C-alpha positions in Angstrom: 99.8 90.0 79.8 98.9 93.5 80.6 98.4 94.4 84.2 96.6 97.5 85.6 95.5 98.5 89.0 92.0 99.0 87.8 91.9 95.5 86.3 93.3 94.0 89.5 90.8 95.7 91.7 87.9 94.8 89.5 88.8 91.1 89.6 89.7 90.8 93.2 87.9 88.1 95.1 89.1 87.9 98.7 88.4 85.9 101.7 90.6 85.3 104.8 91.6 81.6 105.1 92.9 82.0 108.7 91.1 83.9 111.4 93.5 86.1 113.5 93.5 87.4 117.1 95.3 90.6 116.2 95.3 93.1 113.4 98.4 94.7 112.0 97.7 97.9 113.9 98.0 96.0 117.1 101.7 95.2 116.7 103.2 98.1 114.9 106.6 98.7 116.5 105.9 96.4 119.4 107.5 93.1 120.5 105.0 90.5 119.4 103.2 87.9 121.7 99.9 86.2 121.9 97.3 86.6 124.6 99.0 83.8 126.6 102.4 85.6 126.4 104.0 83.2 124.0 106.1 85.0 121.4 105.5 84.6 117.7 107.2 85.6 114.6 105.7 88.1 112.1 106.1 87.5 108.4 107.3 90.4 106.2 106.9 89.8 102.5 110.0 91.5 101.0 109.2 93.6 98.0 105.9 91.7 97.7 107.2 88.2 97.2 110.4 88.7 95.2 111.1 84.9 94.8 107.9 84.4 92.8 106.7 87.7 91.3 108.1 91.0 90.0 109.5 93.0 93.0 107.8 96.2 94.3 104.8 95.8 91.9 101.0 95.3 92.3 101.3 91.6 91.1 104.1 91.0 93.6 102.0 92.2 96.5 99.1 90.1 95.2 101.4 87.0 95.5 102.6 88.1 99.0 99.1 88.4 100.3 98.0 85.1 98.7 100.9 83.2 100.4 100.3 84.8 103.8 102.0 87.8 105.4 101.6 90.2 108.3 103.4 93.0 106.4 104.0 94.0 102.9 107.5 95.4 102.4 108.4 98.1 99.9 111.0 100.7 99.0 110.2 104.2 97.8 111.6 106.9 95.7 110.4 110.4 94.8 110.0 111.5 91.2 110.7 114.8 89.5 107.0 115.8 89.9 106.9 115.0 93.6 105.2 111.6 93.4 106.2 108.9 95.9 106.7 105.7 93.9 107.5 102.1 95.0 110.9 101.1 93.7 114.1 99.8 95.3 116.6 101.6 93.0 117.6 105.3 93.1 118.0 105.0 89.3 116.5 102.7 86.7 117.8 99.2 87.2 119.0 97.4 83.9 118.3 94.0 85.6 114.6 94.6 85.6 113.8 97.6 83.4 112.6 97.3 79.8 111.7 100.0 77.2 108.4 99.9 75.3 110.1 97.8 72.6 110.7 95.0 75.1 114.5 95.5 75.3 116.3 95.8 78.6 118.0 99.2 79.2 121.7 99.1 78.9 123.9 99.1 82.0 126.3 102.0 82.2 124.7 103.9 79.3 122.5 107.0 79.4 119.1 105.8 78.1 118.1 109.1 76.5 121.4 110.5 75.2 123.4 107.4 74.5 126.5 108.7 76.2 128.9 105.9 77.2 129.3 106.6 80.9 126.4 108.0 82.8 128.5 108.5 86.0 130.6 111.1 84.2 127.5 113.2 83.7 126.1 115.9 86.0 123.8 113.7 88.3 121.4 116.7 88.5 120.6 116.0 84.9 121.0 112.3 84.6 117.9 110.8 83.1 118.3 107.4 84.8 117.7 108.9 88.3 114.2 108.4 89.6 114.3 112.0 91.0 114.8 113.3 87.4 111.9 111.4 85.8 108.3 112.3 86.0 105.9 109.6 87.0 104.4 109.7 83.5 107.9 109.0 82.2 108.4 106.1 84.6 105.3 104.4 83.4 106.9 104.1 79.9 109.2 101.4 81.4 108.2 97.8 82.2 109.5 96.1 85.3 107.8 92.8 85.0 110.7 90.5 84.1 114.3 89.9 85.1 117.0 90.3 82.4 117.8 86.6 81.7 121.5 87.4 81.2 122.0 89.2 84.5 123.4 87.5 87.6 120.3 88.8 89.4 118.3 86.2 87.5 120.2 83.4 89.1 119.1 84.5 92.6 115.4 84.2 91.7 114.9 81.4 89.2 111.3 80.8 90.2 110.2 84.5 89.7 107.3 84.4 87.1 107.8 87.1 84.4 105.0 89.3 83.3 104.4 92.0 80.7 102.8 95.4 81.2 104.0 95.8 84.8 105.1 99.3 85.8 106.5 101.0 88.8 103.5 101.9 91.0 102.6 104.9 93.1 102.9 104.2 96.8 99.2 105.4 97.2 98.1 102.8 94.6 99.9 100.0 96.5 98.3 101.1 99.8 94.9 101.1 98.3 95.3 97.7 96.7 96.6 96.1 99.9 93.7 97.6 101.9 91.2 96.6 99.3 92.4 93.0 99.7 93.3 92.8 103.4 91.6 95.7 105.2 93.6 96.5 108.3 95.0 93.0 108.8 98.3 93.6 107.0 100.8 96.4 107.8 103.1 98.4 105.5 106.8 98.3 105.9 108.2 101.3 103.9 111.8 102.0 103.3 113.4 105.4 102.3 116.0 104.9 99.6 118.7 107.6 99.8 122.5 107.6 99.9 124.1 110.2 102.2 127.4 109.7 100.3 125.7 111.0 97.2 123.1 113.5 98.3 122.4 114.7 94.8 121.0 111.4 93.7 117.7 111.9 95.7 115.6 114.6 97.3 116.7 115.6 100.8 115.8 113.5 103.8 113.5 116.4 105.0 111.7 116.7 101.7 111.4 112.9 101.4 109.9 112.6 104.9 107.4 115.4 104.5 106.2 113.9 101.2 105.9 110.4 102.6 104.1 111.7 105.7 101.5 113.4 103.6 100.8 110.3 101.6 100.4 108.1 104.7 98.2 110.7 106.4 96.0 111.1 103.3 95.6 107.3 103.0 94.9 107.0 106.8 97.5 104.3 107.4 99.9 106.0 109.8 99.1 103.5 112.6 99.6 100.6 110.2 103.2 101.4 109.1 106.8 100.8 110.1 109.1 103.2 108.3 112.7 102.0 107.8 115.9 103.3 106.4 119.7 102.7 106.4 120.0 106.4 106.1 118.9 107.3 109.6 118.6 111.0 108.8 115.3 110.2 107.0 114.0 108.6 110.2 114.9 111.6 112.4 113.1 113.9 110.0 110.0 111.7 110.2 110.1 111.5 114.0 110.3 115.4 114.1 107.1 115.6 112.0 105.3 112.9 114.1 107.0 111.1 117.0 104.1 108.6 117.1 105.2 107.0 113.7 107.0 103.7 114.2 110.6 104.0 112.9 112.8 101.0 112.1 116.5 101.4 112.0 118.2 99.2 109.4 121.8 97.9 109.8 124.0 95.5 108.0 127.4 93.8 107.9 128.5 96.2 105.0 131.5 97.4 107.1 133.5 98.6 104.2 134.7 102.2 104.1 131.7 104.3 103.1 129.4 101.2 103.7 126.1 101.7 105.5 127.4 100.0 108.7 130.9 101.5 108.9 129.9 102.4 112.5 133.3 101.2 113.9 135.5 103.4 111.9 138.0 105.5 113.9 137.0 108.4 111.7 133.9 110.0 113.3 132.9 111.6 110.0 132.9 108.2 108.3 131.4 106.4 111.3 128.5 108.9 111.4 127.9 109.1 107.6 124.7 107.1 107.6 123.6 108.0 111.2 123.4 111.8 110.8 126.7 112.3 112.6 125.9 110.1 115.7 128.6 107.6 116.5 128.3 104.1 117.9 131.3 104.8 120.2 129.1 107.2 122.2 126.6 104.4 123.0 128.8 101.8 124.5 129.3 100.3 121.0 125.8 98.9 121.4 123.6 99.3 118.3 120.4 98.5 120.4 121.2 101.3 122.8 121.9 103.7 120.0 118.7 102.9 118.2 116.7 103.3 121.4 118.4 106.6 122.2 117.7 108.1 118.8 114.0 107.4 119.0 113.6 104.1 117.1 110.9 101.6 117.9 112.5 98.8 115.9 116.0 97.5 115.1 116.3 95.7 111.8 119.7 94.0 111.5 121.0 91.7 108.7 120.5 88.1 109.7 124.2 87.3 110.0 124.8 90.4 112.0 122.4 89.5 114.9 123.7 87.8 118.0 121.6 86.3 120.7 123.1 88.7 123.2 122.2 91.7 121.1 118.7 90.3 120.6 118.2 90.1 124.3 119.6 93.5 124.9 117.2 94.9 122.3 114.2 93.2 123.9 115.3 94.5 127.3 115.2 98.0 125.9 111.7 97.4 124.5 112.9 97.3 120.9 111.1 95.2 118.3 113.7 93.2 116.3 113.0 92.3 112.7 115.7 90.5 110.7 116.4 90.7 107.0 118.5 88.6 104.6 120.8 89.7 101.7 120.5 87.3 98.8 123.0 89.1 96.7 125.6 88.4 99.5 124.5 84.9 100.6 123.8 83.6 97.1 120.3 82.3 97.7 116.8 83.8 98.4 116.1 81.6 101.3 118.4 80.0 103.9 116.4 77.5 106.0 119.2 77.0 108.6 119.5 80.6 109.2 115.7 81.1 109.3 115.3 78.2 111.7 117.9 79.7 114.0 116.2 83.1 114.0 112.8 81.5 114.8 114.4 79.6 117.7 116.0 82.6 119.1 112.7 84.5 119.3 113.1 87.4 116.8 109.9 89.4 116.3 109.8 89.3 112.6 111.6 88.0 109.5 111.8 89.9 106.2 111.9 87.4 103.4 111.7 87.1 99.6 110.0 83.7 100.1 107.2 84.2 102.5 105.6 80.9 101.5 108.6 78.9 102.8 108.7 81.0 106.0 105.0 80.3 106.6 105.6 76.6 106.1 108.4 76.6 108.6 106.3 78.4 111.1 103.4 76.0 110.6 105.7 73.0 111.1 106.7 74.4 114.5 103.2 75.0 115.6 103.5 78.8 115.4 100.7 81.3 114.8 100.3 81.9 111.0 99.8 85.2 109.3 96.6 86.1 107.6 96.3 84.8 104.0 94.0 86.1 101.2 93.1 84.8 97.9 93.4 87.3 95.0 91.8 86.2 91.8 93.9 86.2 88.6 95.0 89.8 87.8 95.3 89.5 84.0 94.9 87.4 80.9 97.5 84.7 80.3 
């Protein structure tokens, strides 16, 4: 089936199934609690609802809103013509990208020239990079299905494949979500850059300026939490507007050059993803470091978080939102881990399967996120 934003917006029929006491703008970057002071867990629909629908696409966000969420999560890149688009990958991903003829692009091959090893080419000219493609060129590719022969497919067996689905503009995603949910759902937006390879993307400053312009134009600045593993992007955004809620991502990727190689004895390595700041100067406390650098939220990988670190972060006034790594854990939802995080009192959980998270919250008598019905968005 073919899917377009115009078709979706024309067919939307929405009504809220649960009345809520707080809109998204009331808990941006804040520790969450009800009027009676009882803490509750916010639901973040990761890349839309990756377990069930194509990631980072309009149909994916339709599913996330239908299953119930407080936040829609997305990743962004910047094209050659300066457009902010919603995509997780710095370059076209052969696991999900098809050409107009329906064939998946080849891994390790230059799509336009056919050269055998793209990594040997000048990255400034590499046609797989998002930054080297115009938005019009990106729309020639379809991202509605997972390559059935890829290991990625095994992680998301329930994802429903679609045709005619393209990488969307950030502005179009924002407009779609607001058309459906008004101001009841927030936007979690992640910069995708790699400080070890600065020529793969635009600079943190250029990226931050372009994102801020979009958010300001769409009038959603107070409904956003902006996240990144590359903290330099967050610093640049904070310079533009200190009121924007920034969320500092961390993980257990403690390999040399990894995004959490904070404990390296080499200060250059330890500060690669933090803009030169070193954990050693903050009592080896990530919450203290995030707070000192201007963050409102700390977003650790689930297996990285300890109860002690959670309590420390809360004592510092930081919101703590936890994410999972299916490519590492081997599954898209770990109920034992999620149950522990709920019991610990995290403020939010980023999940590929918001439906299961909502069900677990319902079983525990927790407040549930707003849910909307979006009518079918294409012909079968």
